[in-house]
N, C-alpha and C positions, 0 to 999 in steps of 0.2 A: 440547402441545409442551414439551420440557424447557428449562431455563434455558440462556441463551447463556453460553458460557465464552470469555473473552478471555485469551490467553496468548502469550508469546514462542515462536517456532518453535525447534525443536531440530534438530540434524543428521538425526535420524531422520524428520523431517517433509518433507525437501526433495523427494523424489520425488513425494509426495502434493501438495505445493504446485505443482510444475511441471505435473502433470496437471490440477490445479484451474484454473490459469491458462489452459490450453487451452480450458476450458469457459466460464470466467467473465470473463476479462480481455479487454479490447479492445486489439487491436494486439499487436505483439511488440517485443522489445528484443534488442539484441545480447547482453545479459547473461542472457537467459532460458534458461539451461542449468545443469546440475548444478554445474559449476565456478564459475560466476558467483554462484549463490545460496549455495553452500558458502562462498565467500570472504566474502560479506556476513555470514553468521551467525558465521563464525570471527572476523571483525574487530569486529563489533558484535552480540553475542548477543541484544540486546533490540530490534534494529531491525525485524525481520520479525515482525509481530504477526498472530496468527491468531484468527479467531472460529470456535468449534466448537459444534455442537449434536448431541447424541446420538453424540459421538465422531467426527463427520464435519466436515471443514473446510467452512465455508459462507461464509467471507470472509477477506480478507487486506488488509493495508496495510504498506508499508515506510515507517518513520519514521526517516529518516536524519538524524543531526546531526553536522556536521563541526567543531563547536566555535564556529562563527560563524553558520551558517544551518541552518534546519530544513526538510528536504526530504521531501515525501510522494510516494510512487510506488506503483503497483500496488494502489490501492484497488479491490478486486474483490469482488463478492458473487455467489453462485450465482444464475443467472437465475431459478430457481424460488423463491428466498428473498428477492427484492428487495422493497423497500418495507415491510420488517418491523422496521426500526431497526438492522439489522446494520451497515450502513455508518456510521451515526451513532455506534454503540458503538465501532467501530474508530477513528473519528476522535477521539472523546473520549479513548481510551487513548493515541493518538499525541500529542495535544495535551498531555495530562498528562505524558507522557514528556518532551516538549520543555520544558515549564515547569520540571520537576524538574532538567533539565540546564542551565537558564539561557537557553533559547531565547526569542527575542522575537517572531518572526514565522514562520509556516509558509508554504511555497509548494508548489504541487502541479503536477505534469505532467498536463495534460488534453488529449486529442486534440480538435482543432477540429471534427472530423466527429462526435464523440460527444455528441449533444445531450442524451441522458438523463444522462450523467455531468456535463455542464455544469450542468444543472438541480440535480443532487444537491450539487455543490460550492457553488453559489450558496445553496442552502437551508441549507448548513452555515456560511454566513457568509464564504465566500471569493469573491473577485472577480478577473476578469482584469486584468492590467496591459498594456494594448494598446501601450504605448510600448516593451515588451521583445519580443525575438524570440530564440528558442533557437538557438544555433549549435552544431553538432556536428562531430566528426571521429572516425571510427573509428580506434583505435590498434592497433598491432601488425600482424602479417602479414596 
């Protein structure tokens, strides 16, 4: 197997990323469309991090930093490539990005029903903060 390549996504990757998430990501988001991901990459070109092997996307993570907090979303690894260190490599890249930007703590969105994801996040040193609950409101029409 060839070496894993970690890099920031470009606008040319967006359709591939959206197709990849349909196979590898758990759950969906209101922003899982071309416009949403295009805005992300235009606003913060380094936020969407890809893992590639043999030119194929095998993993993703969004490492968003708003100047105050470090947020992790869409950590996804292709189902046939899990448990090979791809998720760890993506998290390392995200954490290095945060540290370089002055971030002090990363937080991740993890579905309660996704036991394998919870295990992976714990193994990476993350822990749930049970006193917090996410509150959401869809915006716009």
